[in-house]
C-alpha positions, 0 to 999 in steps of 0.5 A: 352173417349179413352185412352191417352198417355205420351210422352213416350208411357205409356197408361193413360186409363180412368174408364170403357175402356178396359174391360178384357184387362186392366191387358194386358195393365197394364203389358205393361205400367209396361214394358214400365217403366221398359224400362224407368229406365233400358234398352238400345238401339243401334240406327243406324243413318243416315250417311248423314241426320236427324234420328228421336228417335221414340216413340211407344204408348202403347208399348215396344221397343220405342228408346226414352223409354230408358235411355242409347242409344248407337249411331252407324253406318258410317257417311259421313256427320254432321248429327242430331238426334232428338226427338218430341217437348214434351219429357221430360226425361234425358239420357246416350248417346254414340256417337259410330258413325264412321266418322270425322263429327258432330252429333247434339242431339235436338229437331225436331224442334225449337230454343232452344238449343242442343248438339253437339259431336264434329268430334272428340269426340267418347264418353258418355254424360248425356244429359237432354231433358227439354221440357221446351218451347212448341215450342222451347224446350232446350237439356241441358248437364248435367255436371259431375263436379261442376264449380267454381261459376260465372266462364266460363272459367273452363277447364275439361279434360273427360275420353276419352282424350280430354280437353272440356272448355268454352268461348275462349278455343277450342279442336280437342281432343288433342290440347288445344287452346286459341282464340284471343291471350289469356293467358295460366295463372298459378295462385299462391295459393293466386289466385291473381298473376299469371305467363302468357304465350302469343303469339306473333303476328305472320303470321307463326305457329311454335312449341316449345318443351321443354326439357325432364328433368330439367337442369344438373347443375346450371346456365344452359341456354336454347337454340333452334334449327331452328325447335324450340327445346330447350335444356339445356346448359351450359352458356357460355355469360359473366365472372364468377367472383370467391371469392377472391384467396390468395394462392400460386397456383391455377388452372383456369376454363375457363370462370371464372375471379379471383381476385388475392391477392398476399399481402403474396405470390407470384402466380403461375396460371396455365391455363386449356386445351385450347378450341377455344373461351375459356377465363380467366380474372385475376386481381390485387386485392391489387395492389401488382403484383409489390411486389410479382408477378403472374405467368400464366403457360399454361397446359400440351402441350399448349402454351400462345403467341405462345411460347413453352409448357415451356414459363411462363407469368410473370405480375409485374405491380401494379393494372394490369388485363388482359384477355387471350382467346384461340386461337388454339394449334398453338398460344395458349392463347393470351392477348385479353385486358390488 
């Protein structure tokens, strides 16, 4: 009976055969086993079609009898790299090709699963040729991270700087795409609640660019350019009401509202340096402006109601309230409401 061979080329000799060559063949088998356990090979692939990784029965140097395989060459189309149906082994394989096309590692025939590097994935993978079926065997990737039990949405980041995900996620090596209007969810520590971000239904593609740092002061808000670039600005909308003011003098701040209590004394309010559109609101807190008056004075060199820099506005009406708006250097602060 003649010798037979394993799928990776190791010769299986029978009793009484190979007289005088047994030692040589045994040494060859040992070299093949050493190659399987520790060798590597550079394989130049067909740039436009299929490349078969060969087995050499009874001799060393077989490409498939090597754990580590580096695929090289320039590819000009999507290609496949195939292995025979009976091969069962695991491999470290790097897609070292150049060219923006996919590379598929698969059995030579059948409908079993395969592994495909995307157009931008030029990296190492650990792949297992299962030989789990005579006609439709599977190629399986050996993951280097452990996924949560029952999860099909794990997101991983590999050593080449590319995102990889599961159902509903795609990546081009730089950008992570969440498909079918899915959510980007930020989970809380309990795992039960989350904050989700979701794109609106739109026919326009656009990018929103976040600020490069946090806000520089409290109560700032985000504004956007027409190009979608966000930045922090002071919140100028509405009136920021302050605690009750009981002093005899105070200097107002643009955008603020003040409750003025003149129960015990008069009060003189000095307006800030005006910027077009600035507002200051003043309210008689205790209904005492008729007994202890409120006086409003413009800042140095500015005007109220078009008057000179020395003009003074005095209000002595009980429970009065008014807002002054800055109109510019000519007329200065004008009554918006009273």
